[in-house]
C-alpha positions in Angstrom: 0.2 -0.1 -0.4 2.2 3.0 -1.6 1.9 6.6 -0.4 -1.3 8.3 -2.2 0.0 11.6 -4.8 -2.4 14.3 -6.3 -2.8 13.3 -9.7 -3.4 9.3 -9.1 -6.8 9.5 -9.0 -8.6 11.5 -11.6 -11.5 13.0 -9.8 -9.1 14.6 -7.2 -8.2 18.5 -7.8 -5.5 19.9 -6.1 -5.7 23.0 -4.0 -3.3 25.2 -3.4 -3.0 28.4 -1.7 -1.6 31.4 -3.6 1.5 34.1 -2.3 0.6 37.2 -0.8 2.9 39.1 -3.3 2.0 41.4 -5.4 -0.6 42.8 -3.2 0.5 45.7 -1.6 -1.4 49.0 -2.2 -4.0 46.3 -3.1 -7.9 47.6 -2.3 -9.6 45.7 0.4 -11.4 42.5 -0.7 -15.1 43.2 -1.5 -17.6 43.2 2.0 -20.3 40.4 1.9 -23.2 43.4 1.8 -24.8 43.8 -1.8 -23.0 46.1 -4.2 -24.2 47.8 -7.5 -22.5 45.6 -10.2 -19.7 48.3 -12.0 -20.4 48.4 -15.9 -16.5 47.2 -18.0 -18.5 48.4 -20.5 -15.9 51.7 -20.9 -13.8 51.6 -23.3 -11.3 53.2 -21.1 -10.9 50.0 -19.2 -7.7 48.8 -20.9 -7.0 44.9 -21.1 -3.5 43.0 -22.2 -2.1 40.3 -22.2 1.6 42.2 -22.4 2.6 43.7 -18.6 3.3 47.7 -20.6 0.8 50.0 -22.7 2.4 51.3 -25.4 2.4 55.0 -25.3 1.6 55.3 -21.0 3.4 54.8 -18.4 2.5 52.2 -15.2 1.6 54.5 -12.2 1.0 51.7 -9.5 -0.3 48.6 -8.7 -4.3 48.0 -7.5 -4.0 44.8 -7.2 -4.1 41.0 -8.9 -8.0 40.9 -10.5 -9.9 37.6 -11.2 -12.7 36.7 -13.1 -14.2 33.3 -13.2 -17.1 31.7 -15.3 -19.1 28.5 -15.5 -20.2 26.6 -17.7 -22.3 23.1 -18.9 -21.5 21.8 -22.4 -22.2 18.6 -24.4 -19.2 18.4 -27.3 -21.4 19.6 -29.6 -22.1 23.2 -27.6 -17.7 23.6 -25.9 -16.8 25.9 -28.4 -20.3 28.3 -28.0 -20.0 27.6 -24.1 -16.1 28.3 -23.9 -16.9 31.8 -25.5 -19.6 32.3 -23.3 -17.8 31.4 -20.1 -15.0 33.3 -21.4 -16.3 36.8 -22.0 -18.5 36.4 -18.7 -14.3 35.7 -16.9 -13.3 38.8 -18.6 -15.9 41.2 -17.7 -15.9 40.2 -14.2 -12.2 41.0 -13.9 -12.8 43.9 -15.5 -15.4 44.6 -12.8 -13.5 44.0 -10.2 -10.7 47.1 -11.9 -13.3 49.1 -12.4 -14.1 49.0 -9.0 -10.5 49.4 -7.9 -10.2 52.8 -10.5 -7.7 50.7 -12.7 -7.0 52.1 -16.7 -6.2 48.3 -17.3 -5.7 45.5 -16.4 -2.3 44.2 -17.6 -0.9 40.3 -17.7 -3.8 39.2 -18.8 -3.9 35.4 -18.3 -6.6 33.0 -19.4 -7.1 29.0 -17.9 -9.4 27.0 -19.3 -10.4 23.6 -17.0 -12.5 21.2 -18.3 -13.9 18.3 -16.0 -16.5 15.8 -17.8 -19.2 18.4 -18.7 -18.2 21.3 -16.8 -16.0 24.1 -18.4 -14.5 26.7 -16.0 -13.0 30.1 -17.0 -10.3 32.0 -15.1 -9.1 36.1 -16.4 -6.4 37.0 -14.1 -4.2 40.2 -14.4 -2.9 42.7 -12.4 -4.7 46.2 -12.2 -2.6 49.2 -13.1 -3.5 53.1 -12.7 -1.9 54.3 -15.8 -0.2 58.3 -16.4 0.3 59.3 -20.2 -1.6 59.6 -23.7 
């Protein structure tokens, strides 16, 4: 009887804790009180996978912002469900950045996890305020 290792069971999802780095100066976590959502459809809030915005200078880092979305689909619906979930995850990430007072989200990465019929899309980036331009 050997030791059990993460990855031995295909149904087991490993858990981990994110490091505390990169959060200095970030706004406090949202309270449990309901708040009015901030619409992220503002063209002024830029989202980029790069770590800079051309023609602009990053003035301050406001912290990590994350958006997640879950969907369920069979094989025929997978592409449409992925596209919808990706859009929701990005919108939620942008909403959180807007609530923090950001002008942009840099270093954006999108992750997709598929398990059976469930799709999880996560969008992660760093909310920043900008100067110039």
